[in-house]
N, C-alpha and C positions, 0 to 999 in steps of 0.2 A: 778656415773661417772661424773667428772667435765665437765661443758658445753664446755670448750675450747678444749677438746680432739679432737673435729671434725676439728680443724684447721689443723690436720695432715692427714685428711681423703682423701685428694687429692693426696697423695704421688705417688700412682700408675699411676697417669696421667702425671707424669713427673716432674723433678726438676725445670723446668722453672716456672711452675705455683706456686710452693711452694716459690721460691725466690720472685716472684711478690707479693704474698700475704704478706710475711714477710716485704717486702719493704714498702708496703702500710701501714701496721700496724705501722711501725717505723715512717714513714713520718707523719701519722695522729697524733701520740703522740707528735712528735716534733712541728708540726704546732699548735696543740691545746695548748701546753704548752707555746711555745715561741711566736707564732704569735697572739694568742687570748688575752693573757695578763689578764686572769681572775684569776690568782693566785692559781689555783687548779692543782695539778700534776696528770696526767693521766698515770697509769701504763699500760703496754702492756696487762696484764690480764684483766684490766678494759675495754680496747678497744675491746678485744676479747670476752667479756662477752656475746655479742649478737649472736655470732656464734652458730647455733643450734646443739644440741646433735643428732648425727645420728647413734650411736652405743649403745649397751647395752639395758637397759630397763627403762621405765618411767611409773609411776603409774598415771592413769587418772580416776578420779571419774566419774561414769556414764556409762562406758563401760560395756557391758554384757559378753564380752569375750576378749581374747587377740587379738591384731591386729598387723600384721607384716608390717613394712615399709622398703622396700629394695630400696636402691639408687645405681645407676650405677656410672661410673667414671664421668659422666656429672652432677651428682647430681639429676637426674630425678627419682622421687619416684614412686614405684609400691606398692599399698596398698592392703593388703589381710585381709578380715574380714569374719565373719559368720552371720552378720545381716546387714540390710540396715542402721539402725541407727548407728551402730558401724563404718560402712564404711564411712558415711558422717561426723561423728564426727571426725574420723581420718583425713579425707580430710581437715577439718577446722583447725585442729591442725597443720598438716604438712605445709599447705599454710601459716599459720601465722608464723611458724618457719622461712620460707624463705622470705616471702614477706609482713610482717605486715605493715611496713611503707607505702608501696604502697597501701595496703588495706585501711589504716586509712585515707590517703589523698583522696582516691576515695570517701569514704563515706562522708567526709566533703565537697567534691565538690558536690555530688549528693544531699546533704541536704542544700546546701547554707551556709556552716559554715566554709569556709576557713579562714575567719578573726580570728576565734578562735585560729588557729594555726599560721598564718603568719601576723596578724596585719592589720592595716588600708588600706594597699595597695590592699587588696582583697575585700573591702567593696562593690565596684561597681559590681564586679562579683557576690558576695553573693546576692545583691539586685535583680539582674536579675534572678539568679537561684531560689531564693525564689519566685519570681513572676511566674516562670514556675511551681514551686511546685512539683518537681519530687518526693520528699520524701512523700508529702501528698498523691500523687497518688499511690505510692508504698504501703503506709499504707492501703489505701482503697482496693488495689489489694489483699493484704495479708488477710484483714478482710473479703472480700466479694467474691472473685473470685477463689482463688487457692484451689485446692483439699486438703482434710485432709492429704493425703499421702505426698503431696509436702510440706505442712506446717511442717509435722513431720521431713522431711529431712532438711528443713531450720533450724528448732530448734536444730536438732542434730549437724548440721554444726556450728551454733553459739556456742553451748556448747563446741565444740572442740576448736574453736578460744579462747573462754574465759578460757578454761583450760590452754592454753598456756600463756595467759596474767596473770593468777593468781600469785600473789606474785612478779611480775616484775615491775620495774619502767622503765623510758625512756631509759636509757643507756643499760639496759638488752635486749632491743628489737631491737635497731638499732642505728648506729652512728649518723643518722640524728636527732634522739630525743636528743642525747647528745648535739649536736650543737644547737638545738632549745632551749634547757634548759638554754643556756647562756642569752637569751633575752626574754624568755617566761616561765611562770610557768605551762605550759600546762600539763594536766593529761589525760592519756589514759582512755577512757570509755569502758565499756563492748560492745561486738558485739551483734547486734540484727538481727533477721531474715529479718526485713525490710531493713536493710543495704544491704543485698544481693540482694533483689528484686529491690532496687533503681538503682543498677548498670545497669540493663537492660534499664532503662530510659536514662542513659548517652550513652549507646551503640546506642540506637535508635536516640538520638539527633545528633550524628556524622554521622549517616547514613540516615538522614531525607529526602533526596531527593532534590527537586529543589528550596528550599526556597531562597538560595543565587541567583540563576538565576532570581527568581521573583523580588528580590530587584535590581539586576543589570540591568535588562531590564527597570525597572522604572527609575532608575538613568540615563540611556542613553537618555531618552527623553529630558533632559535639553540641549542636544547638537545635537542629531541626530533625523532624521525623521523616520516615521514608516517603509518606504522601506529600509532605511539603517539598522535599527534594525533587520528587517527580514533577511537581508543579513548576519548578524552576528549570527543568530540563524536559520540556514538552516534546512530543513527537513532531517530526517534520510535517508541515502543512501541505501535504500532497494535493489537497483540494484547492489550494490557492496558488501554489508556486510549482511550476512545471519542473521536472527533472531535466537533466541534459539530454539523455537518450530517450526519445519518445516513439521511435518507429523501428520495430522489427528486431533489432539486434539482441535484445534481451527479453523479448516477449515469451509467453508460455509456448513450449514446443519449438523454440528457435534452435537452429543448429550452431549458433554462435558459441555454445558451451555444451558440455556433456554433464547433465545433472546427476549421472550415476555416481554413487560414492561420495556425494557432497557431505562434508564433515561439519558444516556449520548450519545454524539456523538462518532463516531469511532475515531481511532487514526489519521485519516487524518485531524481531527480537523477543521471541517467546521464551528464551532461556533465562538462566539466572543471571547473577551480577558479579561473579568473581570471588565472593567470599561466602562460605557456607552460612546460611541464615541471615544474609545481609539484605535480602530483598532486592528490588530492581529499581531502575531509573527509567531512562528513555526507552519505552517499548518493552521493558522487562516485567515479568510477573513479580508481584510483591509477596514476600514470604519472610517469616521470622521476625523476632522482636529486636529492636535496636537498643532502646534505653540509652544508658550512658556508655555502652561498651565501646563506642568508637572514640571516646575521648583520648585514650592512650595513643592510638595510631594517629589521631588527628594532630595531637601535639607534635609528634615526631615528623609527620609529613609536612607540617608547617616549616620545619627546619629545612627540608628539601626544597620547599617552595622558595624560601629565602635565598638559598644557594642559587637557584635558577634565576631569581630576580637580579642577582648581582652579576651574573655572567654577561660578558659583552655579546650582544646580539650581532650575528654576522650580517643579517639583512633585515632584521626587524623584530618587534615583539611578537610573541606567539599567543594566539588565543582566538576565541570566537569573534567573528566580525571582521577579522583581518584576512584579506584575500586578494583577489584580482578579478579583472574583467577581461574577457575575450569573446569575440563573436565573429562569425563569418556569414556573408550573404551571397547567395549564388547570383550569377549573371542575369538570371531571369528577372531579378528584382532590382538591378542596379542600372545606373545611367550609362555605364561603360559596356554593358553586355558581358562582362566577365566578373568573377568574384571580387569582393572587397573584404579585407580581413583586418580587424582592429584588436589591439591588446594594450592593457595598461596594468601592470602588476603593482599591487599595493604593498609597500614596504616602508620601513622606518626611514625618515628623512636623514640623509647623511651628506657630509661634505668632505670629499667629492662624492657624487652620486655612486651608488652601487654599480651602475652601468657605465660602460665605455663603448661609444658608437664607433664602428669601424667597418671598412670593406676589405675583404681578402680576395684578390683576383689573380687567377692564373692568366697570363697573357694569351695562352691558347690552352683550352681544357683538353687534357689527354691523359693517358695512363701515367705519365710522368708528373703531371700537375693536374689535379682532379677538381679544383675548387674555384668557384666564382660565386661568392656569397657575401652578403652584407647584413648588418644588424647590430644587435646589442651583445657585447661580450662582457666577461668578467676579467678585470685586471688580475693577472696572475695565472690565467688559464687559456690555453690555445683554443681556437675555433670560435664560432658564433653560437650563442645560446638561444636567442630569439631573433628571427628575421626572415630572409628569403634568399634563394639562389636563382639561377636562370629559369627554373621550371616551377618551383613550389614555394609557398610561404607557410610559416607556422607560428603559432603563439602558445602561451602557457598560462594556466592558472593552477593554484594549489588544489589538488583533489581532496586532501584532508583525510586520506585513508588512515585507519587505526593501525599504525605500524610500531607502536610502543606499548609495553605493558610493564607495570611495576609489580614485583613479587615480594611478598613477605618471606623471609628465609629464617628458619630456625637454626641458630648457631649452636654447635655442640663441640667443644674443644677446638681443635684445629680444622674442623670441617662443618658441614651443614647437613641437615636431615633431608633425605629424598627417598621416597618409596620405602620407608621403613628402615633404611640404612643410613650410615653416616658417610658422606662423600667428602674427599679432601678438596680444599680450595685450590684453584689454579692461581698462583701468585707471581708477581714481578715487582721489582724495586724500581722506583723512579727518583732520580736526583734532580731537584729544581735549583738552578743557579739564580742567585738574587743579586741584582745590581746594587752595590753599596752595602751588601749584607752577607751573611753566611749561607752556604748551601743548605737545602732541606731535603731529606730523603723520606719518601713515603713508600708504603707497601700497598699495592693494589691487589685486592682479592676478587676472584670471579667464581661464580657458581655456574651450573649448567644452563642457567637463564641469562647470565651476563654479569657485568661488573657490579660490585657491591657499592652503590652510590652513597649509602648511609655512613660509610667509613669517613666521608669527607665533611661530616658535621657532627659536633658533639651531641646535639639534641637527638640525633638519629641513632645514637649508639644503643638505645634501649627501645627500639621501635615496637609498638604493639603490645604493651603489657596488658592491655584490656581489649585487644583486637577482637572484632566480632567474628569469631571462628567457631566451628562446630565442636562437639565434645570429643571428636576423634583427633583433633589437632594436637600437636606436641605441647608439652608443658610450656606455659608462657610466663613463668615467674620472672625470668630475666629478659623478656621481650624478644623481638624479632629484628633482624636486619632487613634492608630493602635493596633489591637488585633491579637492574633495568634490562629488559629484553627489547632490542631495537634492530630493525632490519639493516640499518646502515652500518652496524657493527660487524656485519658479515661482508667479506670482499665481494665486489660486484663489477659490472661492466658499463657503468653509466658514462665513463669517459669515452668508451668506444661509441656509445650512442650519439654523443655530440657530433663526432665526425660523420657518422652515418646519416644523421639528419642534414648536415651541411651539404652532402652530395646526393641526397635522395632526389629522384626524378619523377616519382609517381606515388600513388597511395600505397602500393605494395611495398616500395622501398621505405616509405614513411612508417608503416606498421612494423616492418622488420627492425628499424631503428628504435621504435618505441619499446619493442620487446626487450631491448638491452638497457633501457632507461629505468633501472631498478629503483633507485632512490635519488632525490625525493620523488614521491609519486605525484605526478602532475596530470592535469587535463591538457591534452594536446589537441589543438585545432589545426585544420589543414585547408589549403586551397591550391589549385594549380592553374597553369596557363590554359589548359584545355577546358576549364570551366567546372571542374569537379571540386566539391567541398567535402570535408569529413571530420571525424572526431575519433580519438583513441584514448582510452584510459590505460596507461602503462603502470608499471610498478611491481615491486615485490611485496605482495600483500598477504599477511598470514591468515590461515584458517585456524579456528578454535573449536574446541568441543562445545556441545550445547550448554554445558554447565557454566561457560565462561564467555561473556560478551565484551570483555575488555573495558568496562566502564569503571571498575574499581580495582584496587590492588588484589592480586590473587595469591592463594597459598602455594608457595614454591615447593613445599614438601610433598605435594599431592601430584603425582604424574598425570592425573586426568585434566590438570589445568595447563599442561604444556601445549604449545602450538602443535597442530596436527599436520602442518604442511603449508603450502602457498597456493593461492588461486592460480590455476594454469593460465598462461598468457593467452591461449586460444579462447579462454572463457571470459576475458576482461571485456567490458562493454565498448562498443564502437558504433558509429553511424557513418554512412556513405551516401551522399546525395539524397538526403531525406526529402520527401514530397513537399514539405512546407517551405523548403528553399533557404533555410538558414539554421544555424546552430549557435546556441548561447551557452557559455560556461562562465559562471561567476561564483564558484564554490558552493552551489546548491547541490542537492542530492543528484547523484549520477543516474540512478535508475529508479523505477518504481519498486513496490514491495514484492513483485514477482521474482525478482532476481534471486537466485538460490544461495548466493554467498553474501556474507556480512562484510561490506567494505568498511563501515564505521557505524557507530550509534550517535555520532556527533557531527552531523553536517552543519555547514552554514545554513541559515534558515530561508534563504532564497529571496530576500527583499530586493537586492540589486538585480539578480538574474531575471526576476519576473518583470521588473520595470523595463529592462532592456528588451525582453520579449514583447512587452506591450508597445514600446516605442517603435520597434521594427514592424509589428503587425499593423499599427496605426498608419505607418508610412506606406506600406505596400497595399493597403486596402484600396480597392478600386483601381488596381494596377499601377499604383504610384511607384516611382523609381527612387532608389537611394543613391546619393552621391557620396564622394569622398568627404565633402564638407558636412553632409548629414551624419556620417559616422563620427566625425570630430564633435559635432554638436551633441550627439548622444553621450559621448564620453564626459561631457561637461554638465550633464543633467543633475540638478541639485534637489530634485523633488524628494520629500520626506514621507515615507509610508506611515510612520507613527504619527506624524502631524495630521495626515488625512484621517486617521483613526480617532484621534483624541480631540482635535480642535472643535468639532461640533459639540462634543460633551462639555468642553470647557466654556464655550460661549453660552450654554444654557444655564450655567450656574449664576445665581443671583448674588452679585457682589455689592456690598454696601459701602465699603471703604472707597472713597473717591480716587485715591492714589492707585489702588489695585485695579479699580474700574478703568482708569486711564490706560493701564497696561493691557488689560483684557481687550480693550477696544482695538488694539493693534492687530488682533487676530481676525477682526471682522473684514471679510473680503479678501483675506490673504490666500494666495494660490498655492501655498505649501512649498514654495521654492526657497532655498536657503542661499540667497545671494549675499555677497559680502556686505552690501549696504542696507540689508533688510533689518528693520527694527523688529518686525514680527518674528522673524527667525530667531533673533537674539532672545526675545521673551519666551517663545515656545520652548526652545532648547533648555532655558533655565527652568521652566516649569517641569519639563520632562525629567531633568536631573533631580529636582526636588521630589517629584512623584516617586522615582526610583528609590531615593534615600528614605523616604517615609514608609513606603510600602514594603520594601525589601532590604535595603542596605542596613538599616538600623537593627534588623533581625538576624543578620548574618554573624557568624563567629568572627572574633577579632582578627584571626589569621587571614581573612579575606577583605576586611575593611581597610581603607586607606590610613596610612600613618598620620597621627595627629588628630584623627577623628575619634573623640572620646564621648561616650554616651553612658547613661545609666541603664542597665539591663538586668533581667532576671538572672539568678544563678544558673550555671550551665546545666544543672540537672532539672530545670523547670522550663518547659517550652510554652506553657500557657501564660495568660495574663497574670501579672503580679501588680496588684493595685497599691499595696503598701510600699511607699517610697523607701521605708527602712529596710525592706527585704531586697531592694535592688542594689547592684554593685556597679562601680564605675569601671569601664573597660575601654581601652584605647586600641585603635586599629594598628596593624603591624605590616601592611603590604605597601610597596611602592605605588605611587599614584597611577602610573601607567599600566599597572597590572591588577589593580583593585577591582572589586565587584560591588554593586552591579555596574558593568561597563557601558550599558546602554545600547549594545549591539542588537542585531535582529533576533537573537534568541530572546531578548527581553521584550521585543515587539510581540513575539508569539506568546510569551508568558502573560502579558497584559491583555492581549486579544482574547485569550481563553477565559479570563475572569471579568472582562469589561462589563458584561451585562449582568453579572452577579453582584449587585450593588452592596450586598452585605457580606461578601466574602471575607474570610478572616484576614486576608492580606491587606485589606483596606483599613484594618484596625491599627491605630497608632496611639501610643500612650500620651498623656498630657505632659507638658513641660512647664517651666516657670512662666512662660509667655503665651503658651498655646494650650487650648483644651484638647482632650483626646478626640480621636475620630473613630467613628463606628461604621461609616458608610463610604462608598466610593466618592460621592460628591463632597462630603466633608473633607476627605483627604485631598481631593483636587483643589478645593478652595484654600486649604492651608498651603498647598504647594504653590498656588498662584500668588498668595501673599508673600511667602518666603522668597519666591523668585523676584517679585517686585522690589523687595528691599535689598536682595543680593545685587541686582543690577543697578539699583540706585547707588550703592556703595562703589560699584565697579565703573559705571558709565555715566552717572549723574542723575539728577532728579527728573529732568525733562525726558520722558519716554520717547518722544518723537525724534530725539537726537541719538538714540541708541542705534547700534549696528552690529550685525552678527560678526563681521570681520574684526571689530575691535576686541571681541572676546576670543575669536577663533583665529589664532595667530601661529605662523610658522617661523621658526628660527632654525637656520641651518648651522650645525656645529661640526667642526672637525672632531672625529670620534676619539681622539687621543688627547693631545695637548690643548686642543680647542675646547675640551670638556672639563679637564681638571688642571690645566696648566696655569701659569701666571696670568694676571688680568690683561696685561698688554698683549700677550700672545693670543689670548682668546679674542681680543679685539681684532688682531691681525688676521686670524684664521677663520673666524665665524662671520656669518652674514645674516641680515634680517633685523627685525621681523617684517613679515608680510601679512597683511590682512586677507584671509581667504574666505571664499564661499564653500559650498558643499557641506558634507557632514557624515556622520556615522551611518553606514549602510545605504547611503546614497550612491548612485552610479559614480558621481564625482566624489570618491570616497576619501575625503580629507578627515581621517578618523580622529576621534577624541574619546577620552575615557570619562564617562559621566560621574564616576565616583571620585575621580581625581581633579577634574577641572575641564576647561574648554580648549586648552592649547592643542595644536595639531601634533599627533604622535605617529601617524602613518599617512602616506600619501600615494597617489599614482606616481610611482617612481620614474616612469617614462610613459609616453603615449606614442602609439604608431598606428597608421592606417596604410595598409599595403594595397596598391592598385595592381591587380593581376593582368590588366589589359596593357598597362604601360608602367613598368616599375619606376621610371623616372618621374612619374606623377604621384608617387607615394609620398607620405608625409611622416615626419618623426620629430620628437623633442625629448630632451633629457631634463632631469630635475635641476642639475647644476650645469657643468660644462665638461669639456674634454680633459682639461688640465687639473692636476692635483696641486699645482703650485699657486700659492695664495696671491702672488703678485703677477700672475699671468692674466692677460686680457680674456682668456678662455676659462677662468676659474668658475664664474657663475654667470656667464654671459647668456645662457639659455633660460635662466630662472625667471626673469621678468616676463618673457614670452610664455613660459609654462604657467605662471600665475594668471596671465590673461587668457589662457586657453588656446594660444596660437601654436601652430606647428611649422617646422622648417621643411623646405624642399629636401627630398632625399635622392640625391644623384646616385645612379647605379651604373649605367652604361659608360663606356670609356669617353664617349663624346660629352655626356653630361658632366662627368667628373672633370674633364679638361676645362669645361666652361666655368666651373666654380672654383678651380684650384687657385690658391693664392701663395702657397709656399711649397716648393718642390725640393725634395731631398733625394739624393741617390746614394744608396748603400752599395759599396763596391767590394768585390773579393780582395 
């Protein structure tokens, strides 16, 4: 059967999709022929060549028996096999059919080889990625840590991918390869098991915890004092926002952990901050003078921050406010009498989506074939990451544990100082091949803390000439280097955990699997067919001495700042069938302050989690029952906590300007929901953005402010008011818009809440400009923010405030992460989709995130949504951000996006009968 037959496979989904697919194919042909000017004529059949075959049969060497692949109208495959090896071999083949370009780019990223595909523009990224050494660690993991069974599955998966690649060149695989071929003679290599393992390192990197906060706090010292920084990193509001674990498992006297020999302080953080004399931040005691001593290290750390900004994110931006939602409700409170489990991870919008929906079914579950599982997978990795099997369901959110530390290292000759001695670096050479250019060789140096990341940036070569260290520190005349300690750089068994989760039958199996899920550290929620619900915090989480709470870079030469071990798995928090009948995880604090180990000092601040708690409690009050659709409705909740807090204050301000008063009136009677068509939401969020800018943003150092944002500020050695304009200097921001501060997340909600009733707090003071007078009180600053927001939206949305809408500001554009981002204009048109006007917002349950410092565009989203019905799996629901296919001219490229925007969910077939009823394209893979 010809490969292009599948171009018609979407006819049953409607004529509109077919017309769109044909239009894209024709435009592609015309653009590449007429626009590219390369002299080669591309026929439609050539362009269609990479569309996968989804009907008939295909012979695959290595299978022990036939495998059925059934795709529904959305192109979602359900795979049926009679052995584990056949099942995972088929998974590799099918994922490569739909997503190989994505898989290939990912493995080049994880191995630091992007330059081989995209040329010299990626050399700096490759240098940093080679320094981290993800692929080296993955190789060691595969060689020394993973079980023989897991290796067998990885080998089978790789065999399936390579079976698809056999005999194909670039244009047969994806249109991106065809475009790449005009400028690069790149040849696709065979897939290896280590390529799959390395993807977990990229996942862990994007979910690495508080490393950015550690850098940001250090950078703040160039302009702010310890008390001001503490204001900007307040303690978690336990009085307002409940932690995940509330009953028993970590209470005083609990047997869930052994408090003997605990090497860390509790989460109240009574210890120091990582640098002698540097004082504390969140929860830490203040000590020592700062002055301008941080300026040297701040300048150098900004270089590291710039490197991190440029790295391609595997699954999304990293920072406070970015997270996920999951919750589970017991059958006592549901309409089905069995648990309901919801999950929606918040990640960067990508095209195709980070997730690939799939079912992996053994025709008969036995020792020979152990799996009957369905859910969300990662293209390039076998198994299901989030989903359910025949007995249990599970979801994930980022725990946010502090698993990274930056260390200042005193270089001396060919070594570094440690414990009063000079230790030799561990070194290796890395050669980076560059498409269209010369190879580049770098030397990677490692200390006993980890790789020296400062070697990858010129500014970081002289780190810390004035670092705030005690008198016993080494001579700092020529500065310090910076190394990175990170749990994911040690080989682990997370790949084992994926398969253990996939075949778990009860909570005991689930917890055993969680114990192997070392990185990234995730909140795992659980439900089973018998009616049980649970939670487990897994992860390899370090313990530290009391002198070091992980919030600032630490002195690498001092052994007392080394990690002291890891929290025992038996001591990690969990819950099982809590009396309240539900569990919510949304990146809030895991435990209360009584827990004896320090998981992190940088939790999410709990705005989303508490809203979900409140929604569940309000529904079950007076014995109300929660349905599958109720769970979906909760996922779409747009309510703004900061709007509830500030709007009453804003409405009390006497506004004399009639145009500003017109905008202010939009807030009267507003219910604080951020619907796409809401004018009030548009105005409030603009006011919030301007409050943050005036009160905080303009006072932050340039390294944290958005690029192009230039203001007149006091000299760096003056933190107080400077009234004489001649004494002020012009300073421009340096950070990418998506990573700048203040980002407006729920940490900033808490910052403002703490000072809201202190009307003359110093943060409300803002200097005068050519058009505005200075502010000395909260209401003066709020009035100025309201005026600034009025004129900002007038410029963006027009004079008539009644015609404004939040969605016109808050827009989502889906971009192919490679050629669709930086390729020729016609290729971007071909590969990208959007924009869509969205509701939701920062720290809402419907977390369509935006960065208040950078603008209103959507930069992270619920990357998928699911609701699992443990009473009847076939009544579960799911949706993906985009579609199953990575081929731009496939009808399944973005066919789920419109439904996702509307908050709709698709039926999720699981049983053989249900799958048979929805199947539209059947393919048999034969030995």
